[in-house]
N, C-alpha and C positions, 0 to 999 in steps of 0.2 A: 748240640755238639760244641758250639761256640761257648756256651755257658760252662760246660765242663772244662774246656780249655782254659777260660779265664780263672776258673776256681783252682785249677791245677797250678797256674802261675802265682796266684795269691798265696797258696799253701807253700809253695816253693820259696817265695819272698819272706814269708814268716819263719820258715825253717832256717833260712840263711841268716836272717837278722831278727831274732825274737825279741830282743830287749826294747825295742821301740814301744812296744805295747805296754810294757811294765813301767817305764818312766812316767807315763801319764797318769797311771793309777796309784803309784807308790810315793809316799812322802820319804824324804831323805833320811829321817831318823828311823826308818824301817827297811832301808834298802840293804841288799845283799850283793856283794861283788865277788868275782873270782878272776884269777889270772888266767893267761892263755893255756897254761898247762894243767889247770884245775888242781894246783898244788896248794893254793892258799885261798882262804875265804875271809873277806873283810865285811863284817856285819855291824852297821850302825845301831846305836841304841838311844832311846829318848833320853834327854837331859833331865827334864822334870823340875829344874830350878834355875834361877838366875845365877850366873857365874861368869868368869872371864873365858870359860871354855864354851865354845859355841856348838861343837858336836863331840860325841864320844863314840868309840867303835872298839871291837875286838878283832884281832887278826889271827886266825887259826891256821896252823900248819896242818893240812889235810893228812889224814892217816897217822896222826900222832895225837898226843894229849896236849901238845904245846899251844897255848894261847897267850898272846901278847895284848897289852892294853894301849889303846890309842886315844889321843885328844886332838881337837883342833881349835885354835884360838884366832880370832879375827883381828885384823889391824884396825886402828881407830877409824879409818875410812871405809871399813867393811868390804873393801875390794880384794883383800888378800887373806888367804887362809893358811896359817902356819900350823903344820901338823907335827906330831911326835908320837913315835911307837916305842913303848917301854916294856921290858921283860924282866920279871922277878925283882922289882924295885922294893927296896926295904920300906917297912911301915914306919909311921910316926915321924919324928924330927929327922930330916935327911939333909945332907949337905950338897952343895953343887957338885962335888966330886962323886957322891953317891948317885945323883941323877945322871951325870955323864956316863958313869960305868953301866948303868942299866938302860940307857937309851940306845935303841937298836937303829932308829932312823929318825931324822929331823929334817924338815924342809917344807916347801910350799905344796899345798894340795890343790890341784887343778881339776876342774870338771870339764867334760866335753860332751857335745851332742854327737849324734852319729855322722854329721857332716864334717866334724872336726873343729867346730866352733868352740874355742877355749873360753872359759869364764871361771869366776870364783865358785867354790863349792857352795851348793845350795844350803841355806839355814834350814833348821827344823820347821816343819809346816810347808816347805816348798817341794815341788815335784823333784824326784831324785834325778840325779845326773845319769846319763847313759853310760858314761866311762869316767873313770878317775885316772889321773896321771900323778904318780908319786916318784919324782925324778930320783934316780940312783937307788931305788928301793932294793933291787937285787944285790948290788955290790955291798950295800950297807949291811944287809942281813948276813952275807958271807963273812963280814968282819966282826960280827957281834957275838954275844953270848947266846943267841938264838940258834946259831949254827953248830952242827956237830952231830955225832952219833946219838940216836935217840930223839934228835930235834930236827931242825930243817936240814936237808941235804940237797934240796933243789932250790936254785935262786929264782925268784919270781920275776916276771917282766915288770916293767914300771907302769904299764897300763893294765887296769882292771876293768872288766865289763859287768854291767848289771846283770845279775843272775835272776833276781826276783825280789819279792817283798814279803816279809813274814808278818803275821797278824800279831 
């Protein structure tokens, strides 16, 4: 009977907090995150080459065909991760004005474990963070070209939780 009770509590703990099991098994470049309302999915992708960009991801607005591109660039000391989300940017030679017009959000990307310890976003090959914090993501989306009829109509929370890992 005691064994059944402890199994019950373990199952309850994993149901309440299922992401801790994923982070130890998932590399950052294959991590998938969702916001609290499950309206957005942020999916990292492997880089596959050397560049100034340390991480790449897609931000999908759930229940629409809208997908924005995201990149993360590390500071010289590797302690900070500057992120940018862009939507419908022009191809080829673009000006600074073109980039500003298609930038949905720009800011620091913070990683967190389940206890709230904040750190820099893990690099490729490192275990995925349990949570991501993108300050002012929701308000930025509301003021961008990503917002409107047929696009995003729900502003995401600034914290996204690890949903899982794709192969």
